[in-house]
C-alpha positions as CSV (number, residue, x, y, z in Angstrom):
1,X,8.2,9.7,17.8
2,X,10.6,8.5,15.1
3,X,9.5,8.6,11.5
4,X,8.8,5.3,9.8
5,X,9.1,6.8,6.3
6,X,11.0,10.0,5.6
7,X,11.0,11.6,2.1
8,X,13.5,14.4,1.6
9,X,13.6,16.5,-1.5
10,X,12.4,13.7,-3.8
11,X,11.8,14.4,-7.5
12,X,10.9,12.0,-10.2
13,X,11.1,12.5,-14.0
14,X,10.8,10.2,-16.9
15,X,12.4,10.6,-20.3
16,X,15.0,13.3,-21.3
17,X,15.3,16.4,-23.3
18,X,12.1,17.7,-24.9
19,X,10.5,14.3,-24.0
20,X,11.2,14.7,-20.3
21,X,8.1,14.5,-18.0
22,X,8.3,15.7,-14.4
23,X,5.9,13.9,-12.1
24,X,7.2,14.9,-8.6
25,X,9.2,17.9,-7.6
26,X,11.1,18.3,-4.3
27,X,8.7,16.4,-2.1
28,X,9.3,16.4,1.7
29,X,7.2,14.2,3.9
30,X,7.5,12.3,7.2
31,X,5.2,9.5,8.2
32,X,5.0,8.2,11.7
33,X,4.5,4.5,12.6
34,X,1.0,3.1,13.0
35,X,-0.9,5.6,10.9
36,X,-3.4,5.4,8.1
37,X,-2.3,7.8,5.4
38,X,-4.1,8.7,2.1
39,X,-2.5,10.4,-0.9
40,X,-5.1,12.1,-3.1
41,X,-4.9,13.9,-6.4
42,X,-6.1,13.9,-10.0
43,X,-5.1,11.1,-12.4
44,X,-1.4,11.7,-13.3
45,X,-0.7,13.8,-10.2
46,X,2.0,11.4,-9.1
47,X,0.2,9.4,-6.3
48,X,1.1,6.0,-7.6
49,X,4.6,7.1,-8.5
50,X,5.2,8.3,-5.0
51,X,3.8,5.0,-3.6
52,X,6.1,3.0,-5.9
53,X,9.1,5.1,-4.7
54,X,8.3,4.4,-1.0
55,X,7.9,0.7,-1.8
56,X,11.4,0.6,-3.5
57,X,9.7,-0.4,-6.8
58,X,11.3,2.6,-8.4
59,X,14.0,5.1,-7.6
60,X,13.8,8.9,-7.4
61,X,15.5,11.1,-9.9
62,X,16.7,13.2,-7.0
63,X,16.3,13.2,-3.2
64,X,16.3,10.5,-0.6
65,X,13.8,8.1,1.0
66,X,14.4,6.5,4.4
67,X,12.7,3.5,5.9
68,X,13.2,3.3,9.6
69,X,16.0,5.8,9.2
70,X,17.8,3.7,6.6
71,X,18.4,5.4,3.2
72,X,17.1,3.0,0.5
73,X,18.3,5.0,-2.6
74,X,21.6,3.1,-2.8
75,X,20.1,-0.4,-2.3
76,X,20.8,-2.9,-5.0
77,X,18.0,-4.9,-6.4
78,X,18.5,-7.8,-4.0
79,X,18.4,-5.4,-1.0
80,X,15.3,-3.7,-2.4
81,X,13.6,-7.1,-2.9
82,X,14.6,-8.2,0.7
83,X,13.2,-4.9,2.1
84,X,9.8,-5.4,0.3
85,X,9.6,-9.1,1.3
86,X,10.5,-8.6,5.0
87,X,8.7,-5.3,5.8
88,X,6.1,-4.4,3.2
89,X,2.9,-5.5,1.7
90,X,1.3,-4.3,-1.5
91,X,-2.3,-4.0,-2.7
92,X,-2.3,-3.2,-6.5
93,X,-5.2,-2.2,-8.7
94,X,-4.4,-5.2,-10.9
95,X,-5.0,-7.6,-7.9
96,X,-1.9,-9.7,-8.7
97,X,-3.5,-13.0,-7.9
98,X,-2.2,-16.3,-9.2
99,X,-4.9,-17.5,-11.5
100,X,-4.4,-21.3,-11.0
101,X,-4.4,-21.0,-7.2
102,X,-7.6,-20.9,-5.1
103,X,-8.3,-17.9,-2.8
104,X,-6.8,-19.8,0.1
105,X,-3.8,-20.8,-1.8
106,X,-3.1,-17.3,-3.0
107,X,-3.1,-16.1,0.6
108,X,-0.9,-19.1,1.6
109,X,1.5,-18.1,-1.1
110,X,1.9,-14.7,0.4
111,X,2.5,-16.1,3.8
112,X,5.1,-18.5,2.4
113,X,7.0,-15.7,0.6
114,X,7.0,-13.6,3.8
115,X,8.5,-16.4,5.7
116,X,5.6,-16.9,8.1
117,X,5.7,-20.1,10.1
118,X,3.6,-22.9,8.4
119,X,2.0,-23.7,11.7
120,X,-0.1,-20.5,11.7
121,X,-1.0,-20.4,8.0
122,X,-4.5,-21.9,8.5
123,X,-5.5,-19.5,11.3
124,X,-4.1,-16.5,9.5
125,X,-5.9,-17.4,6.2
126,X,-9.2,-18.0,8.1
127,X,-8.9,-14.7,10.0
128,X,-8.0,-12.7,6.8
129,X,-10.9,-14.1,4.8
130,X,-13.3,-13.3,7.7
131,X,-12.1,-9.8,7.9
132,X,-12.8,-9.1,4.2
133,X,-16.1,-11.0,4.1
134,X,-15.0,-13.9,1.9
135,X,-15.1,-16.9,4.3
136,X,-17.2,-18.9,1.8
137,X,-15.0,-18.2,-1.2
138,X,-11.8,-19.8,0.0
139,X,-11.9,-22.7,-2.4
140,X,-12.8,-20.6,-5.5
141,X,-10.4,-19.5,-8.2
142,X,-9.8,-15.8,-9.2
143,X,-11.7,-16.3,-12.5
144,X,-14.8,-17.3,-10.5
145,X,-14.8,-14.0,-8.5
146,X,-16.0,-10.5,-9.4
147,X,-13.4,-7.7,-9.6
148,X,-14.4,-6.5,-6.2
149,X,-14.0,-9.9,-4.7
150,X,-10.6,-10.3,-6.3
151,X,-9.6,-6.9,-4.8
152,X,-10.7,-8.2,-1.4
153,X,-8.5,-11.3,-1.8
154,X,-5.6,-9.0,-2.6
155,X,-6.2,-7.1,0.6
156,X,-6.7,-10.4,2.6
157,X,-3.3,-11.7,1.3
158,X,-1.6,-8.6,2.6
159,X,-3.3,-8.3,6.0
160,X,-2.7,-12.0,6.7
161,X,1.0,-11.3,6.8
162,X,0.6,-8.1,8.9
163,X,3.7,-6.4,7.4
164,X,5.2,-3.3,9.0
165,X,4.1,-1.1,6.0
166,X,1.2,-1.7,3.6
167,X,1.1,0.3,0.4
168,X,-2.3,0.2,-1.3
169,X,-3.0,1.8,-4.7
170,X,-6.7,2.7,-4.9
171,X,-7.7,-0.4,-2.7
172,X,-11.4,0.5,-2.7
173,X,-11.7,1.4,-6.4
174,X,-13.3,-1.9,-7.4
175,X,-15.5,-2.1,-4.3
176,X,-19.1,-1.0,-3.8
177,X,-19.5,1.9,-1.3
178,X,-20.5,-0.4,1.6
179,X,-17.6,-2.8,1.1
180,X,-15.1,0.1,0.5
181,X,-16.1,1.6,3.9
182,X,-15.7,-1.8,5.5
183,X,-12.2,-2.1,4.1
184,X,-11.3,1.3,5.6
185,X,-12.6,0.3,9.0
186,X,-10.4,-2.8,8.8
187,X,-7.4,-0.6,7.9
188,X,-8.2,1.7,10.8
189,X,-8.4,-1.3,13.2
190,X,-5.0,-2.5,12.0
191,X,-3.3,0.8,12.7
192,X,-5.3,1.3,16.0
193,X,-3.9,-2.1,17.2
194,X,-0.4,-0.9,16.3
195,X,-0.1,-3.7,13.8
196,X,1.0,-1.8,10.8
197,X,1.3,1.6,8.9
198,X,-0.8,2.0,5.8
199,X,-0.2,4.4,2.9
200,X,-2.9,4.4,0.3
201,X,-4.1,6.4,-2.7
202,X,-7.7,7.4,-3.3
203,X,-9.8,9.9,-5.1
204,X,-13.1,8.9,-3.4
205,X,-14.3,11.8,-1.3
206,X,-16.3,9.5,1.0
207,X,-13.3,7.3,1.7
208,X,-11.0,10.4,2.1
209,X,-13.4,11.9,4.7
210,X,-12.9,8.8,6.8
211,X,-9.1,9.0,6.9
212,X,-7.5,11.3,9.5
213,X,-4.3,12.0,7.6
214,X,-4.6,13.1,3.9
215,X,-1.9,14.5,1.7
216,X,-2.9,16.1,-1.7
217,X,-0.6,16.1,-4.7
218,X,-1.0,18.9,-7.2
219,X,1.4,20.5,-9.7
220,X,4.1,17.9,-8.7
221,X,4.1,18.9,-5.1
222,X,2.2,18.2,-1.8
223,X,-0.1,21.2,-1.6
224,X,-2.5,20.2,1.2
225,X,-2.1,18.3,4.5
226,X,-5.1,17.3,6.5
227,X,-4.1,16.7,10.2
228,X,-0.4,16.7,9.5
229,X,1.6,14.3,11.7
230,X,4.4,15.7,13.8
231,X,7.2,13.2,14.2
């Protein structure tokens, strides 16, 4: 099986001289298609940084990242933007919802940006809201929702598009335990149906126990691999 994401000797530093901070050091990792992957580690361990590098939101200080065998390190900003728009979906801790749009309009906005045919928008919005349990909140605005509900809208916006790769930074952090488990079941169903690959970060032991493939970051390196995938 060919790797969807390949990380070779990736390091990431910020600053220079005595102000230089090393976050990642010589990371190697291969991720096969249609898998649910979790990155775990303490705050500041580099989980989010690695996620941002995979998503072409940042560039490594050293090493290479390949998406479907294509090196993205030399992409210009337009190429990086096109890659994110055509093949990736993001779930951020900050939700990223447009405040003056309703829940349905926020999801529609994501579909429009991704170039999804207008004729299927209504069905995709309905399906996504049902999956995250917000069918009755479609006409509400973000300020009328709780933090957990806003996080679920962010997840719905991404899964409506069904991108090749979903990158989710602590997607269950604002959710209660029951809803968080429900979201992981949805993620598992998406990869089981060979719809997408999901790479997420988490520090929740209950959530991590549900995920088959877990990679732990410590001292700037991957130090633990639960059920490593051979590609």
